[in-house]
SEVOKOL-267922 format. One record per residue (C-alpha): residue in one letter; residue number from 1; x, y, z. Coordinates in nm, 4 decimals, always signed. Each point is the difference from the previous one (the first is absolute). Example, Ala and Ser with C-alpha at 12.3 -4.5 7.8 and 13.67 -1.06 7.14 Angstrom:
BEGIN
<a,1,<+1.2300,-0.4500,+0.7800>>
<s,2,<+0.1370,+0.3440,-0.0660>>
***
This chain:
BEGIN
<m,1,<+2.4188,-4.2911,+0.3283>>
<p,2,<+0.0252,-0.1669,-0.3862>>
<i,3,<-0.1981,-0.2798,-0.0555>>
<e,4,<+0.0909,-0.2178,-0.2101>>
<l,5,<-0.3366,-0.1272,-0.2069>>
<r,6,<+0.0855,-0.2603,-0.1948>>
<g,7,<-0.1568,-0.3113,+0.0476>>
<r,8,<-0.3013,+0.1294,+0.1895>>
<t,9,<-0.3224,+0.0265,-0.1467>>
<i,10,<-0.2743,+0.3038,-0.0190>>
<a,11,<-0.3536,+0.0213,-0.0912>>
<i,12,<-0.1112,+0.3066,-0.2200>>
<t,13,<-0.3613,+0.0236,-0.0630>>
<g,14,<-0.0865,+0.2579,-0.2829>>
<a,15,<+0.2977,-0.1121,-0.1940>>
<s,16,<-0.1386,-0.0232,-0.3759>>
<s,17,<+0.0992,+0.3639,-0.1013>>
<g,18,<+0.1533,+0.3051,+0.1768>>
<i,19,<+0.1559,-0.0086,+0.3497>>
<g,20,<-0.0405,-0.3407,+0.0555>>
<e,21,<+0.1493,-0.0982,-0.3283>>
<a,22,<+0.3207,+0.1525,+0.1072>>
<t,23,<+0.0040,-0.1191,+0.2642>>
<a,24,<-0.0378,-0.3630,-0.0267>>
<l,25,<+0.2991,+0.1336,-0.3137>>
<a,26,<+0.2053,+0.1057,+0.2816>>
<c,27,<-0.0315,-0.2337,+0.2757>>
<a,28,<+0.0497,-0.2215,-0.2874>>
<h,29,<+0.3548,+0.1281,-0.0992>>
<a,30,<+0.0538,+0.0107,+0.3291>>
<g,31,<-0.0191,-0.3890,+0.0575>>
<m,32,<-0.3061,-0.0241,+0.1237>>
<h,33,<-0.3260,-0.2063,-0.0194>>
<v,34,<-0.2556,+0.1772,-0.1013>>
<a,35,<-0.3945,-0.1014,+0.0124>>
<l,36,<-0.2043,+0.1089,-0.1925>>
<a,37,<-0.3255,+0.1447,+0.0713>>
<a,38,<-0.2946,+0.2508,-0.2393>>
<r,39,<-0.3616,-0.0872,-0.1627>>
<r,40,<+0.2236,-0.0141,-0.3859>>
<i,41,<+0.1192,-0.3029,+0.0328>>
<d,42,<+0.1357,+0.0197,-0.3947>>
<r,43,<+0.2432,+0.2570,+0.1287>>
<l,44,<+0.1197,-0.1448,+0.3545>>
<n,45,<+0.1315,-0.2849,-0.2686>>
<a,46,<+0.1245,+0.2425,-0.2558>>
<l,47,<+0.1885,+0.1119,+0.2995>>
<a,48,<+0.1035,-0.2883,+0.1437>>
<d,49,<+0.0897,-0.1436,-0.3214>>
<q,50,<+0.2530,+0.2916,-0.0210>>
<i,51,<+0.1413,-0.0684,+0.3253>>
<r,52,<+0.0325,-0.3937,-0.0682>>
<s,53,<+0.2114,+0.1041,-0.3325>>
<s,54,<+0.2087,+0.2201,+0.2012>>
<g,55,<+0.1091,-0.2841,+0.2796>>
<g,56,<-0.2653,+0.1007,+0.2255>>
<s,57,<-0.2776,-0.1833,+0.2200>>
<a,58,<-0.3566,+0.1376,-0.0490>>
<s,59,<-0.3947,-0.1585,+0.0752>>
<t,60,<-0.2479,+0.1525,-0.0776>>
<f,61,<-0.3723,+0.0137,+0.1683>>
<q,62,<-0.3492,+0.1769,-0.1200>>
<i,63,<-0.1516,+0.1338,+0.2583>>
<d,64,<-0.2345,+0.3260,+0.0801>>
<v,65,<+0.1930,+0.1312,+0.3709>>
<a,66,<-0.4114,+0.1505,+0.0475>>
<d,67,<-0.0263,-0.4072,+0.0939>>
<p,68,<+0.0872,-0.0823,+0.3056>>
<e,69,<+0.0350,-0.3990,-0.0178>>
<a,70,<+0.1540,+0.0901,-0.3709>>
<s,71,<+0.2836,+0.1819,+0.1521>>
<k,72,<+0.0915,-0.2292,+0.3100>>
<a,73,<-0.0014,-0.3241,-0.2697>>
<f,74,<+0.2169,+0.2331,-0.1883>>
<i,75,<+0.3626,+0.0498,+0.2735>>
<e,76,<-0.1176,-0.4228,+0.1113>>
<r,77,<+0.0601,-0.0969,-0.3478>>
<t,78,<+0.3112,+0.2761,+0.0062>>
<i,79,<+0.1330,-0.1928,+0.2757>>
<h,80,<-0.0870,-0.3416,-0.1199>>
<t,81,<+0.1761,+0.1005,-0.3497>>
<h,82,<+0.2721,+0.1660,+0.1652>>
<g,83,<+0.0504,-0.1588,+0.3402>>
<h,84,<+0.0138,+0.3707,+0.1173>>
<l,85,<-0.0919,+0.2964,+0.0601>>
<y,86,<+0.1640,+0.3140,+0.0708>>
<a,87,<-0.1626,+0.3063,-0.1370>>
<v,88,<-0.2860,+0.1257,-0.1123>>
<f,89,<-0.0975,+0.2756,-0.2312>>
<a,90,<-0.3816,+0.1247,+0.0559>>
<n,91,<+0.0394,+0.1836,-0.3549>>
<a,92,<-0.3628,-0.0324,-0.1791>>
<g,93,<-0.2398,+0.2745,-0.0484>>
<y,94,<-0.1448,+0.2235,-0.1758>>
<g,95,<-0.1327,+0.3745,-0.0227>>
<a,96,<-0.3071,+0.2232,-0.1496>>
<e,97,<-0.0691,+0.3894,-0.0119>>
<s,98,<-0.2929,+0.0958,+0.1743>>
<t,99,<-0.1255,+0.2558,+0.1913>>
<i,100,<-0.1225,-0.1142,+0.3835>>
<a,101,<-0.3574,+0.0833,-0.1676>>
<e,102,<-0.0193,-0.2433,-0.2403>>
<m,103,<+0.1582,-0.2806,+0.1283>>
<t,104,<-0.2717,-0.2945,+0.1258>>
<d,105,<+0.0668,-0.1633,+0.3319>>
<l,106,<+0.0452,-0.2999,-0.2582>>
<d,107,<+0.3191,+0.1108,-0.1602>>
<i,108,<+0.0954,+0.0955,+0.2785>>
<r,109,<+0.0205,-0.2880,+0.1668>>
<r,110,<+0.1027,-0.1775,-0.2831>>
<m,111,<+0.2876,+0.2365,+0.0219>>
<f,112,<+0.1396,-0.0885,+0.3057>>
<e,113,<-0.1357,-0.3858,-0.0086>>
<v,114,<+0.2828,-0.0118,-0.2765>>
<n,115,<+0.2838,+0.3202,+0.1249>>
<f,116,<-0.0626,-0.0917,+0.3946>>
<f,117,<-0.1243,-0.3291,+0.0456>>
<g,118,<+0.1493,-0.1664,-0.2626>>
<s,119,<+0.3318,+0.1406,+0.1210>>
<l,120,<-0.1015,-0.1111,+0.3219>>
<n,121,<-0.0716,-0.3934,-0.1509>>
<v,122,<+0.3525,-0.0895,-0.1344>>
<i,123,<+0.1393,+0.2127,+0.3208>>
<r,124,<-0.1652,-0.2210,+0.3362>>
<p,125,<+0.0881,-0.3701,-0.1690>>
<a,126,<+0.3296,+0.0996,-0.0682>>
<l,127,<+0.0419,+0.1255,+0.3467>>
<t,128,<-0.0678,-0.2754,+0.1696>>
<h,129,<+0.2053,-0.2025,-0.2130>>
<m,130,<+0.2782,+0.1878,+0.1207>>
<l,131,<-0.0866,+0.0619,+0.3252>>
<a,132,<+0.0714,-0.3807,+0.0296>>
<q,133,<+0.3285,+0.0585,-0.1692>>
<p,134,<+0.3309,-0.0059,+0.1438>>
<g,135,<+0.2986,+0.1836,-0.0086>>
<p,136,<+0.0618,+0.4349,+0.0123>>
<q,137,<-0.0730,+0.0686,-0.3405>>
<r,138,<-0.3885,-0.1954,-0.0295>>
<g,139,<-0.1771,+0.1537,-0.2286>>
<h,140,<-0.0860,+0.3823,-0.1543>>
<i,141,<-0.3236,+0.1435,-0.0825>>
<l,142,<-0.0578,+0.2925,-0.2650>>
<w,143,<-0.2812,+0.1922,-0.0670>>
<c,144,<-0.0319,+0.1736,-0.3417>>
<s,145,<-0.1374,+0.3235,+0.1417>>
<s,146,<-0.0291,+0.3040,-0.1708>>
<c,147,<+0.1180,+0.3952,-0.0143>>
<l,148,<-0.3666,+0.0828,+0.0233>>
<s,149,<-0.0052,-0.1714,+0.3494>>
<i,150,<+0.1174,+0.3510,+0.1253>>
<f,151,<-0.0770,+0.2159,-0.2494>>
<p,152,<-0.3297,-0.0322,-0.1380>>
<v,153,<-0.1621,+0.1132,-0.2618>>
<p,154,<-0.2946,+0.1432,-0.1340>>
<f,155,<-0.1873,-0.2882,-0.1937>>
<g,156,<+0.2404,-0.3221,+0.1489>>
<g,157,<-0.2088,+0.0857,+0.3899>>
<c,158,<-0.0964,-0.3640,-0.0528>>
<y,159,<+0.3684,-0.1776,-0.0963>>
<s,160,<+0.2146,+0.2426,+0.2265>>
<a,161,<-0.2296,-0.1372,+0.3466>>
<s,162,<+0.0691,-0.3574,-0.1554>>
<k,163,<+0.3748,+0.0659,-0.0207>>
<a,164,<+0.0020,+0.1408,+0.2695>>
<a,165,<-0.1818,-0.2245,+0.1830>>
<q,166,<+0.3483,-0.2354,-0.1251>>
<h,167,<+0.1886,+0.2443,+0.1440>>
<h,168,<-0.0984,+0.0065,+0.3598>>
<f,169,<+0.0021,-0.3456,+0.0380>>
<s,170,<+0.3087,-0.0275,-0.1274>>
<r,171,<+0.1820,+0.2404,+0.2511>>
<a,172,<-0.2175,-0.1636,+0.2268>>
<m,173,<+0.1064,-0.3549,-0.0657>>
<r,174,<+0.3668,+0.0888,+0.0136>>
<i,175,<-0.0172,+0.0904,+0.3263>>
<e,176,<-0.2245,-0.3018,+0.1030>>
<l,177,<+0.3080,-0.2224,-0.1360>>
<e,178,<+0.3244,+0.2131,+0.0504>>
<t,179,<+0.1147,-0.3060,+0.2362>>
<s,180,<-0.1192,-0.2874,-0.1955>>
<g,181,<+0.2721,+0.0245,-0.2625>>
<i,182,<-0.2789,+0.1296,-0.2520>>
<a,183,<+0.0299,+0.2580,-0.2319>>
<v,184,<-0.2647,+0.2623,-0.0606>>
<s,185,<+0.0409,+0.2359,-0.3253>>
<s,186,<-0.2517,+0.2138,-0.1633>>
<i,187,<+0.0642,+0.1540,-0.3664>>
<h,188,<-0.1363,+0.3379,-0.1171>>
<p,189,<+0.0486,+0.0182,-0.3665>>
<i,190,<-0.0189,+0.3703,-0.1299>>
<g,191,<-0.0187,-0.0946,-0.3964>>
<t,192,<+0.0102,-0.2758,-0.2441>>
<e,193,<-0.0187,-0.0560,-0.2895>>
<t,194,<-0.1532,-0.3160,-0.0209>>
<e,195,<-0.4502,-0.1674,-0.0680>>
<f,196,<-0.1739,+0.1601,+0.3212>>
<s,197,<-0.0221,+0.3008,-0.2085>>
<k,198,<-0.1582,-0.0676,-0.2664>>
<s,199,<-0.2203,-0.2337,+0.2161>>
<l,200,<-0.0439,+0.3160,+0.2081>>
<l,201,<-0.1591,+0.1295,-0.2820>>
<e,202,<-0.2169,-0.2452,-0.1679>>
<r,203,<-0.1389,+0.0000,+0.3956>>
<s,204,<-0.0869,+0.2640,+0.0256>>
<g,205,<-0.1549,+0.0904,-0.3615>>
<r,206,<+0.1817,+0.3463,+0.0472>>
***
């Protein structure tokens, strides 16, 4: 059944570029209020200005998703600013190419803190709000996973594992919430022309 998106609010992390930016523009075009979060506030403000100049509604929040309190505050400020929250898109993340033998414990933990726990940090407070809402369509939770969550590749073991964790959590949540009126989706990009590839090369040093 089609869902009317006009007038609903979506919170998007990693919105300063790539998939997050494209999603924000598409949602704004559909008439949604968009709350944009990332570390690069200048990029977010430029995107928000672009959306507003086209008649859309946008707000910006500078956060690191690895910070649970900052992520929770992002969701709370989104609800305060726009009056409600319908969807959350946990999109922030990064990759780096390395063998498992070369990666330090700190490298591995940091990637999981951003890619996996960073997703939970925004999804959990958003879910608390959604569960308190009335009606049959109470919300939509979206995880940006990856095709590598299913097909891991050499030099990408840690990234693949972090994305697989997102994938498995989203599948479990979909079943847990199937009678609640809250939808859960995972997105699995295959190849994109974004800054992600440039960032991956810079982080990998190869």
